[in-house]
N, C-alpha and C positions, 0 to 999 in steps of 0.2 A: 597544665596550663595555668597561669597564676592570672588572675584580674586586678591591676591596680593602675592608679596614675602616680606617676614617679617623677613629675616636675617639680625641682625644688623650690621655684618660685610659687608654685600654688598655694593663695591663701587659704588660712584654716583646714590645712591637710588631712589633719586628723580626724578632725569632725566630718569632711567631705567622705572620708573612707569609710566612717561609721554608716552615714547614710546611703551608701552604695550599696552596702552589705544589706541594711536595711528595707532598701528601696528594691533590692534583686535586682542589681545593673546587669546586664547582658552585653558583654563584648563579645567581636569575633574576633580572635586573633591572640598575639602576644603583647605584654608590656612594651618591650624596646620600641617597637612598629608606633603603637599609640602614643608615646611619648614624643614623638616627632611633632605632634601636631602645632607645637609653638612655633617651629618654623615656618616661614613664610612662603616657601615652596612647598609646602607639604598642606592639602585640601582635607580638613577631616568635618566631616557632618556626623551630628548628632540627634538621635531622637529619644524626646521624652513621650510616652504615651498616655492617652488617658486614662483614669483611673481602670484597670484592669492588665490583663495579658496582652504581649505582643502579637500572640496566634490567635487573635479574637475572631477572625472571621469578619472583621469590618473595619474601620478605619486605622485603627492601630497596624494591624496585618499590611494593609494595602500602603501605609505610608513606609512601612519597613522595608517592603517590596520594591519601594521606588529607591530607597537607599541601596540596597543590594544593587538594581540597575543601574545607579549611578556609577556604581564602584565598578561594576563588569564593564561600562563604556567608558572609563577612565576619566568622570568628571569629578570622583573623590577619592582620594590617596586612602582613607581610613573613615569607617564607620562605628557605629556604636550605637546602644539604645538603652535606656531607663526604664523599667516598667513602674509606672508610678501605683503604690499600695493604695495610699490616701491623697484625695485631692488636695489638702491641706499641704501635701509634700511637694506641688506643682514647683513654686518659687525656688525650694533649694535643689532640686531634681535638674532644672536648668541651669542652676548656678555651678552644678558639677562640671556641666561643659564650659560653661565661662571659664572656670579657674583652670581647666586642664587644656586650655587655648585652641578650641575648636574654632572653624570659622563660620559655620552654619549650624545654628540649631533648629530643628522642625518640631512643633509640637501639635499635639492632638487634640481636637475638641473645643465647642465654644465654651464650654467651662473653664479652660485655662487662658482664654484671650486677655484677662486683666493680667495674671502674671507675665504673659508673653510680653506683652507692650510695656509694663513695668520695666521689663529685663533690656528689652529692645532700648528703650529710652537711657537707660544707666550705661549701655555698653556698644554706642553709635559705630565702633569701628568691625563690629558683628553682625552678620546676617540672620535672620529670623523669618521662617515660614508657618504661618499658624493655618492648620488644615481645617475650614469650616468654621472661620474665624473673621467674621465681615469688620471691617474698621470704619471707625467712626468720622463721618464726614466734615472737612476741614481741621481734621487732627491726625492725619497720615503719619507715619515716620519715614523716613528714606532709607531704612535699614530693614523693614520689617513689610512681608506681604503675607495679607490675609486672603487665603483660597476661598472663595464663593462658589456656590453653584446655583443653577436657575432652577429653583424647586419647583415654577411654576412649570418647566418642560416636564419636570418628573412625572408630574401630578396630569400634566396633558396627557403623556404616552400611556400612562396608569388608566384615565377614562378614556381614551380611546380604544384601549384591548378590551377594558371592561364592556364597551359597547359594542363590538366586535363579538365578542363571546357569550354574552347574555340570551338567554332565551324568553326569561319573563319580561324583560323590556324594563327591568330596574336594578340598579345597582347602586351601592352605597360604600362612602369613604367613614373610618373612624380615627378622628385624629384628635392631639393635645390641642389645648387652647389656644385658640386662633390671635389673642394677644401676645402670641411668639409669631411674628411676621412668616418666617417658613412654613409654618403649619395653615397659615391663610391661602398662601401660594401654592400650597398641596391640594388644599381644597378648590380652591377658583380654578387652579390649572386642570382639575379633575373635573369638573362642570364644563370647562371648556373643550377640553377631549373628548368628553362624550357627546355634546354638542354636536364637535365638529363629524364624526362619525355617524351621528343619527339625532336630530332633533327630536325625535320622537322616543328616545331613551330618556327614563326618569332616573336621574341622580340626584341621591338623598346625601349630604355631607353633615355630618355630627363633630361638633366642637366640645372639648371638657373644659367648660368656662365655669363650673362651679366650684374650682378648688386654686389655689394659689399656684403661680406657673412651676413654682419648685416640687410640687406632687402633683401635676398634671402628667409626667411623664413615666411615673410610678403609681399607677392604680390601674393593675390588672383586671380587679374586678368591674371597674366601669367598662374597661376597653370589653370585654366579655357581654356585659349586659347590652350594650349598644350594637354588640355585633349580633346578638340573639334578636332584638328589637328589629333591626333590619331585614333579617332574614324573614322574621313572622311578619315582614309588612310585604313580603315578595321578592325582595333582593335577590340574585343568584350569584354574583360575584361581588366580593367585598376588597377594597383595599385600604391598607391602615399603615400609618408610620410611626414611630419614634417611642423609644422605650419599652417598659415592659406593658406598657397600657396600648400600643399599637401590637405587639408581638402575642399579646393574648386576644386582640380581637381576630387577628389572623389565625390562631390557634382552634379557637372556638368555631368559627367559621369554616375551616376545613374538617373539624370532627363531625361538622354536620353535612358535610360532602359539599358544601359551596365551593365553588373557584376562589383563589385568592390570590391579589398582587401585593408584593412588598416593594420597598424601596429603599436607597440608599447605599444598601449592600445586599450581596445577594444571600437572600432569607432562606435558602435551599439548604445554607449551612450555618446561618445566626438561627433559624428559627425551625429545626430539623422536623418538629411535630408537625408543622404544617405542609412539609414536603410533598406529600402524596397530592393534593390540589392546588400546590403552588404553580400558576401559570408560567409567571416570571418576575423578575424584581427590574425596577428602574433605579439605575446605578449612578452615582457620584463616583466619577473615574479619578479616583484622588492619585493612583499611582502614577500616570502621566503627568499629572499637574504637578506633584511635588518633585519628581524626577526632571521635569521641565526648569524647576526654578533652581533647582541643585545646578543645572549645568550653566545658567543665565548668570547666578552667583559667581561661580568661579570666572567665569569670562570678565567678569565685573571687579575683578581683583586687578586684571590689567586695564582694564574702561572702563572709567567710572560713570554712571549715569546709566547702563543697562538694566540695572536691578528695578523689577516694576512694583515699586512700593505703594501700599494701599491696597484695594481690592482688586484678585486677580482672579478673573474667571474660568474655573474649570468647566470640562464637558461631561456631559450626561451620555448613557448609553444602556444597554438591555444586557440582563444575565441569561445564560442559557436557558432552555425550556425545561431542562431535567426529566422527572419522571412523566410531564404531562405532556410531553412533547406530541405522543400520538394522538391525543385527543384536541389538537389545535391544528383548523386547518392550513397547509402551506399558504394560501391568499392572504390568510390573516398574517401570519410572521412575515410575508413581504411587505405587505402594505404596512405594518409596523415598523418594520426595519427602514424601509422607505420613508416614513414619517419621522424619524428618528434623525436620520440624516437630514431632511428637508428642515429639521429645528435647528441644527446643530450649522446649518448654512445660513439660516436665517430667510430660507424660502418659504417657512410657515411661522407665522408669529402666534402666539397664546393670546396677545393682546394686554397682557398684563407685565408688572414691571416689580423687580427685585425690592426697589425702594418706594415704590407706591403700590403694593398689592392690593 
């Protein structure tokens, strides 16, 4: 089966095809169907991954599953993906789908936000969805929806579980710089969730503010050191988030047989070394959010004004308990599940705001 774009009007086609090969384009299916994407009655959706593989057990994979769901449900006639090798290729990779006549392009990760906005502004007749890409206030584009998630709720659920599972009465969170708003929301949410369950539980949150923002996500040595320090101070449950910094904090705590809680994606798969002590992960539910926006975008072709431009808030949830399930009392599982539902319905408030953490 050959993978090409054969549309005669594609701009700079030879350059694009070279980029496809270099960037590891993954298309499901045969070229004749893909070439129909220029037709107005044929709805095509393309995914450009955050630097890394499509099957990353994280946002890339969740977004791809959304495209597959959309096609299975008849909301997309054709789907394809490009695995980004180098972040410098984001704009070029998005451009491949633009030139091929795709109707909607999904991009993944906050670091692709600038490239996504640039192309969305240049091609206002196409739809764009950016996963984990907050849109600037007062500068939204009518054809771009940035999926955001309530990180305060993610932290709140983690804090609540930590408070219910601690035996020492001390829990901790290891997070990247609080100059990055989501990290502050994770931390403040963690404290709020702990206090919601028991004001007597001591919750310590540490932020990596000693380095620049671009380095705070990739400092595993710091993550390990902070996890060790919290455990040495008596904490027996550790919550951590973001990059290799957070992943190493989880792994270090798990190696010392402390309970750990992940976030964003199921860390049972993303950080398998921590799996034996992983209570659960609080999840950004990327798949239903992306799949829903694909359906809305298709309907918007017939009825303008349906597409929700700007920030689009996705929901959060809980991963399975996996290996630690036998150690978690059923009443804890039920209370956490009820709390997750209450947060989603607005029956319980964290007291925090995404715009003003």
